[in-house]
C-alpha positions as CSV (number, residue, x, y, z in Angstrom):
1,X,0.0,-0.1,0.0
2,X,2.9,2.6,0.9
3,X,4.3,1.9,-2.6
4,X,1.1,2.7,-4.2
5,X,0.5,5.8,-2.0
6,X,3.7,7.1,-3.3
7,X,3.0,6.1,-7.2
8,X,-0.6,7.0,-7.4
9,X,-1.5,9.5,-4.7
10,X,-0.5,13.4,-5.3
11,X,1.7,14.3,-2.3
12,X,2.2,17.9,-0.9
13,X,5.7,17.3,0.3
14,X,8.5,15.6,-0.7
15,X,8.8,13.8,2.8
16,X,5.6,12.3,3.4
17,X,5.5,9.6,6.3
18,X,3.5,7.2,4.3
19,X,2.3,5.9,7.5
20,X,-0.2,2.8,6.8
21,X,-3.1,3.3,8.8
22,X,-5.4,0.2,10.0
23,X,-7.9,1.6,11.9
24,X,-8.4,4.7,14.8
25,X,-10.4,4.7,17.7
26,X,-10.2,7.1,20.8
27,X,-7.0,8.9,21.4
28,X,-5.1,6.0,19.2
29,X,-4.1,5.2,15.8
30,X,-3.3,1.3,14.8
31,X,-1.0,1.0,12.1
32,X,-0.8,-2.1,9.9
33,X,2.7,-2.5,11.5
34,X,0.5,-4.1,14.4
35,X,1.3,-1.1,16.8
36,X,-0.8,1.6,18.3
37,X,0.1,5.2,18.6
38,X,-1.2,7.6,20.7
39,X,-2.4,11.0,18.6
40,X,-1.6,14.1,19.9
41,X,-2.6,16.0,16.7
42,X,-6.0,14.8,16.1
43,X,-6.1,15.1,12.2
44,X,-4.4,19.0,12.6
45,X,-7.3,19.9,15.2
46,X,-10.0,17.9,12.9
47,X,-10.8,15.0,15.2
48,X,-12.6,16.9,18.0
49,X,-14.4,14.0,20.0
50,X,-10.9,11.7,19.2
51,X,-11.3,8.7,16.5
52,X,-14.3,7.1,15.2
53,X,-16.6,8.5,18.3
54,X,-19.8,6.0,18.3
55,X,-22.1,9.1,18.4
56,X,-20.6,10.5,15.3
57,X,-20.5,7.4,13.7
58,X,-23.9,6.4,14.5
59,X,-25.5,9.7,13.4
60,X,-23.5,8.9,9.9
61,X,-25.0,5.1,9.9
62,X,-28.6,6.5,10.7
63,X,-28.4,9.3,7.7
64,X,-27.2,6.5,5.5
65,X,-30.3,4.2,6.1
66,X,-32.5,7.5,4.7
67,X,-30.6,9.3,1.9
68,X,-26.9,10.9,0.9
69,X,-27.0,13.9,-1.7
70,X,-30.6,15.0,-3.0
71,X,-30.0,18.8,-4.3
72,X,-27.4,21.3,-4.4
73,X,-27.1,23.5,-1.3
74,X,-30.2,26.0,-0.4
75,X,-32.9,24.4,-1.9
76,X,-34.7,21.7,-0.1
77,X,-35.1,21.6,3.6
78,X,-33.2,18.6,5.1
79,X,-33.7,17.6,8.8
80,X,-29.7,17.4,9.8
81,X,-28.3,20.6,8.2
82,X,-31.1,22.5,9.5
83,X,-31.0,21.3,13.0
84,X,-27.1,21.8,13.0
85,X,-27.7,25.5,12.0
86,X,-30.3,26.1,14.4
87,X,-27.9,24.6,17.0
88,X,-25.2,26.7,16.1
89,X,-27.4,29.7,16.3
90,X,-28.6,28.6,19.6
91,X,-25.0,28.2,21.2
92,X,-23.6,31.7,19.7
93,X,-24.0,35.3,20.7
94,X,-26.0,37.5,18.8
95,X,-25.9,38.9,15.9
96,X,-24.6,35.7,14.6
97,X,-27.9,33.7,13.7
98,X,-27.7,32.2,10.2
99,X,-25.0,29.7,9.1
100,X,-24.0,29.1,5.1
101,X,-22.8,25.2,5.5
102,X,-19.6,24.6,2.7
103,X,-17.2,22.0,2.2
104,X,-13.9,22.9,3.7
105,X,-12.5,26.1,6.1
106,X,-10.8,27.6,3.0
107,X,-14.0,27.8,1.2
108,X,-15.7,29.3,4.2
109,X,-13.0,31.9,3.9
110,X,-13.7,32.4,0.4
111,X,-17.4,32.8,1.1
112,X,-16.9,35.0,4.0
113,X,-15.1,37.4,1.9
114,X,-17.2,37.7,-0.9
115,X,-19.9,38.0,1.6
116,X,-18.0,41.1,3.1
117,X,-17.4,42.8,-0.2
118,X,-21.1,42.0,-1.2
119,X,-22.3,43.7,1.7
120,X,-19.9,46.6,2.2
121,X,-19.8,47.6,-1.5
122,X,-16.3,47.7,-0.9
123,X,-12.9,46.2,-2.3
124,X,-10.1,46.1,0.1
125,X,-9.4,43.7,2.6
126,X,-6.9,43.8,5.3
127,X,-5.6,40.7,6.5
128,X,-2.2,39.8,9.0
129,X,1.5,38.9,8.6
130,X,2.0,35.3,9.4
131,X,-1.7,34.3,9.1
132,X,-3.3,31.2,7.2
133,X,-6.1,30.7,6.3
134,X,-6.1,27.8,3.5
135,X,-4.9,27.0,0.3
136,X,-7.6,28.0,-2.4
137,X,-6.9,31.5,-4.3
138,X,-8.9,33.6,-2.1
139,X,-7.8,32.1,1.3
140,X,-3.9,32.0,-0.1
141,X,-4.6,35.8,-1.2
142,X,-5.3,36.8,2.7
143,X,-2.6,34.5,4.2
144,X,0.4,36.4,5.5
145,X,3.4,34.2,4.3
146,X,4.8,35.4,1.1
147,X,7.2,31.9,0.7
148,X,4.1,29.9,0.6
149,X,2.2,31.8,-2.0
150,X,4.7,33.8,-4.2
151,X,4.7,30.7,-7.0
152,X,1.0,31.2,-7.4
153,X,0.7,34.9,-8.0
154,X,-0.9,36.7,-9.3
155,X,-4.0,36.5,-6.6
156,X,-6.4,38.5,-5.0
157,X,-5.7,42.3,-5.7
158,X,-6.1,45.3,-3.0
159,X,-5.2,43.1,0.1
160,X,-2.9,44.6,2.3
161,X,-1.1,43.3,5.6
162,X,-0.8,44.0,9.2
163,X,0.9,43.0,12.5
164,X,-1.0,40.8,14.7
165,X,-1.2,42.6,18.0
166,X,0.3,46.2,16.7
167,X,-2.6,48.9,17.4
168,X,-0.4,51.4,15.5
169,X,-1.4,49.7,12.4
170,X,-5.0,50.3,12.9
171,X,-4.8,53.6,10.7
172,X,-4.7,51.3,7.7
173,X,-8.1,50.0,8.4
174,X,-10.0,52.9,6.6
175,X,-13.5,53.9,5.0
176,X,-12.2,52.0,1.7
177,X,-11.9,48.7,4.0
178,X,-14.6,46.0,3.2
179,X,-13.3,43.6,6.1
180,X,-10.5,42.9,8.3
181,X,-10.0,39.0,8.8
182,X,-8.1,37.4,11.6
183,X,-7.4,34.1,12.9
184,X,-8.3,34.7,16.7
185,X,-5.4,32.5,17.6
186,X,-2.7,32.6,15.0
187,X,-2.3,29.2,14.0
188,X,0.6,28.9,11.6
189,X,2.5,31.2,13.1
190,X,3.0,29.2,16.4
191,X,-0.5,29.5,18.3
192,X,0.1,33.2,19.0
193,X,-2.9,34.8,21.1
194,X,-4.3,38.4,21.2
195,X,-3.2,40.5,24.0
196,X,-4.2,43.8,25.5
197,X,-7.2,44.0,24.5
198,X,-6.3,43.8,21.3
199,X,-9.2,42.1,19.7
200,X,-11.6,44.8,21.5
201,X,-10.0,47.6,20.0
202,X,-9.6,46.0,16.6
203,X,-13.5,45.6,16.4
204,X,-14.0,49.1,17.8
205,X,-11.8,50.5,14.7
206,X,-13.8,48.3,12.1
207,X,-16.8,49.9,13.7
208,X,-15.6,53.4,13.3
209,X,-14.7,53.0,9.5
210,X,-17.7,50.5,8.5
211,X,-15.6,47.8,7.9
212,X,-16.7,44.1,8.7
213,X,-14.5,41.8,11.0
214,X,-14.3,38.1,10.2
215,X,-12.6,35.9,12.4
216,X,-11.1,32.5,11.4
217,X,-12.1,29.8,13.9
218,X,-11.6,27.1,12.1
219,X,-8.4,25.8,14.2
220,X,-9.7,27.1,17.6
221,X,-13.6,26.4,17.5
222,X,-15.6,23.7,19.0
223,X,-13.9,23.7,22.4
224,X,-10.6,23.4,21.9
225,X,-9.8,26.3,24.1
226,X,-12.2,25.9,26.6
227,X,-15.0,27.9,24.8
228,X,-17.3,26.9,21.9
229,X,-15.3,29.5,20.0
230,X,-12.1,31.2,21.2
231,X,-13.4,34.7,20.6
232,X,-15.6,34.3,23.8
233,X,-12.7,34.5,25.7
234,X,-11.9,38.1,24.5
235,X,-15.1,40.1,25.0
236,X,-16.0,40.6,21.3
237,X,-18.3,39.1,18.5
238,X,-17.3,38.9,14.9
239,X,-19.6,40.0,12.1
240,X,-18.8,36.9,10.3
241,X,-17.5,33.9,11.9
242,X,-15.6,31.1,9.7
243,X,-15.6,27.4,10.9
244,X,-14.2,24.2,9.8
245,X,-12.0,21.2,11.0
246,X,-13.1,20.4,14.2
247,X,-16.6,21.1,13.4
248,X,-17.1,17.5,11.7
249,X,-15.3,15.6,14.1
250,X,-13.3,14.1,11.3
251,X,-15.3,14.5,8.1
252,X,-14.8,17.3,5.7
253,X,-16.8,20.5,6.4
254,X,-16.9,24.3,6.5
255,X,-19.4,27.4,7.2
256,X,-19.3,30.7,7.7
257,X,-21.9,32.6,9.9
258,X,-23.4,36.0,10.3
259,X,-26.7,38.1,10.6
260,X,-29.4,37.4,8.5
261,X,-29.1,41.1,7.0
262,X,-25.6,40.4,6.1
263,X,-26.1,37.0,5.0
264,X,-29.3,37.7,3.0
265,X,-27.0,39.9,0.3
266,X,-25.8,36.7,-1.3
267,X,-29.3,35.8,-2.1
268,X,-29.9,38.4,-4.9
269,X,-28.2,41.3,-7.2
270,X,-26.9,38.5,-8.4
271,X,-28.7,35.4,-7.1
272,X,-26.5,32.6,-6.6
273,X,-23.8,34.8,-4.7
274,X,-22.3,31.5,-3.5
275,X,-23.2,28.4,-4.4
276,X,-21.9,24.9,-3.7
277,X,-23.1,21.6,-4.7
278,X,-22.3,19.3,-1.5
279,X,-22.4,22.1,1.1
280,X,-24.6,21.2,3.7
281,X,-24.6,17.6,2.8
282,X,-26.7,15.6,5.1
283,X,-24.2,13.1,5.9
284,X,-21.5,15.6,6.6
285,X,-24.1,17.7,8.7
286,X,-25.4,14.5,10.7
287,X,-21.6,14.0,12.0
288,X,-21.0,18.0,12.5
289,X,-24.5,17.9,14.5
290,X,-23.5,15.0,16.5
291,X,-20.2,16.8,17.3
292,X,-21.7,20.2,18.0
293,X,-24.0,18.5,20.4
294,X,-21.5,16.3,22.3
295,X,-19.2,19.1,22.9
296,X,-22.2,21.3,24.2
297,X,-23.3,18.7,26.4
298,X,-20.6,16.6,27.7
299,X,-18.9,18.8,30.2
300,X,-15.6,18.2,28.0
301,X,-15.3,22.2,27.6
302,X,-14.8,22.6,31.5
303,X,-11.8,20.0,31.4
304,X,-9.9,22.1,28.8
305,X,-8.3,24.3,31.4
306,X,-6.9,21.6,33.5
307,X,-5.7,19.5,30.8
308,X,-3.8,22.6,29.3
309,X,-2.1,23.2,33.1
310,X,-1.2,19.2,32.7
311,X,0.8,19.8,29.6
312,X,2.4,23.0,30.9
313,X,3.3,21.3,34.1
314,X,4.9,18.3,32.3
315,X,6.4,19.6,29.5
316,X,9.4,21.6,31.3
317,X,13.0,20.6,30.1
318,X,16.0,22.7,29.4
319,X,15.3,22.1,25.7
320,X,12.0,23.7,25.5
321,X,12.2,27.1,24.8
322,X,8.6,28.3,25.6
323,X,4.9,27.1,25.0
324,X,2.4,29.3,23.0
325,X,-1.2,29.0,23.0
326,X,-4.5,28.1,24.5
327,X,-6.5,25.2,26.1
328,X,-5.5,22.3,23.7
329,X,-3.7,24.1,21.0
330,X,-0.1,24.3,22.2
331,X,3.1,25.0,20.6
332,X,6.2,23.9,21.8
333,X,9.2,25.8,21.0
334,X,12.2,23.4,20.4
335,X,14.6,26.0,19.0
336,X,15.1,24.9,15.7
337,X,13.0,23.4,12.6
338,X,15.6,20.7,12.4
339,X,15.6,19.5,15.5
340,X,11.8,19.6,16.1
341,X,11.5,17.6,13.0
342,X,13.9,15.1,14.3
343,X,12.1,14.8,17.7
344,X,8.8,14.4,15.7
345,X,10.2,11.6,14.2
346,X,11.8,10.0,17.1
347,X,8.3,10.4,19.1
348,X,6.6,8.5,16.4
349,X,8.9,5.6,16.8
350,X,8.0,5.8,20.4
351,X,4.3,5.3,19.7
352,X,3.4,9.1,19.7
353,X,2.4,11.1,17.1
354,X,3.0,14.9,17.4
355,X,3.6,17.2,14.4
356,X,5.1,20.9,13.7
357,X,3.5,24.5,12.5
358,X,3.2,25.3,8.6
359,X,5.2,28.4,9.0
360,X,7.1,28.1,12.3
361,X,8.7,24.4,12.0
362,X,10.7,24.9,15.4
363,X,7.2,24.5,17.0
364,X,5.9,21.2,18.0
365,X,2.1,21.1,17.6
366,X,-0.2,19.8,20.4
367,X,-3.5,19.7,19.3
368,X,-5.3,16.1,20.6
369,X,-8.7,15.4,20.7
370,X,-10.9,17.0,23.8
371,X,-11.5,13.3,24.9
372,X,-8.0,12.8,25.8
373,X,-7.6,11.3,29.3
374,X,-5.1,13.0,31.9
375,X,-3.5,9.3,31.8
376,X,-3.0,9.9,28.2
377,X,-1.3,13.3,28.5
378,X,1.2,12.0,31.0
379,X,1.9,8.7,28.6
380,X,2.5,11.1,25.7
381,X,4.6,13.8,27.5
382,X,6.8,11.3,29.2
383,X,7.7,10.2,25.4
384,X,8.4,13.7,24.6
385,X,10.7,14.1,27.6
386,X,12.5,10.7,27.0
387,X,13.2,11.8,23.4
388,X,14.4,15.3,24.4
389,X,16.8,13.4,26.8
390,X,17.9,11.2,24.3
391,X,18.6,13.6,21.3
């Protein structure tokens, strides 16, 4: 299978692991080598409730017995997509009330940009240096790392970049700005958290000039920071909320959410302002609804702070420079990309799956499922420390 993987399936790097997966359950992935591997990555923050959570699996099975795809998005009323959107509206603050379901976080970013331009009638977009929003042309255009996008230019025009946590850049947000888009917690840059009421001040500036604020919660959303969405920690509500990854508990999904007043502008002049064939697919919506319901009702979010503290207490070592992040999205600084990649490789050999940050390879990514136990956290951290002692 590994030979065929490299022969027939397109790769995104020249050093893909090619690890052969047999099955996955809970906090573990089982390889065809007969070994089990503790998963500290959760599909890059996607498997919110771990692998093969029974409530998600059962929801999918129940929906397959009814029907799969029946019509393009927005035409038919289907039970699970409607229930998912209703539950999202009930779980988020005003004015967030209506959801557009799509297939991925990147598509949701593209849709949110179109929505902001359509509603405001403006063209300029402000994003952030070192931001990451996905790899479609639109999402790549507002991502802030030139190395990762220079070979794909020309991209969207009229996109400018300011510095995260730097209030001095606010004067670049003007009456010409359609929207400001940022990750509530910068992901690829090393899980950087806003400080000094930065988001409150940014929202105020957007309101002063009539620009919409788009928050990308694709990574921190769905309980990963101890709140359903991480903006709830920082005293603001965005005009447009983007989500994905952990929303589906392991299936491909994305969405953007706003007020009815803003969202309805995509339905006319022209109609089909955004359209997707498989967005709101009932199978995916069933899995997403089951995920959201469990996150809201299980008490898992109440455990996030303690689990974060445990990671920080255990991961103390001379070779660890610092730990960024919040909740169960932590970035462990090991100094250099080469050393971090080697540590990740050695951890895998010892039965622990860790990864690295896209832009800042010196940071080791820790983003386990919310369901991970304290015993499993202790087990995995022990492996990391063993590797650091050996290297």
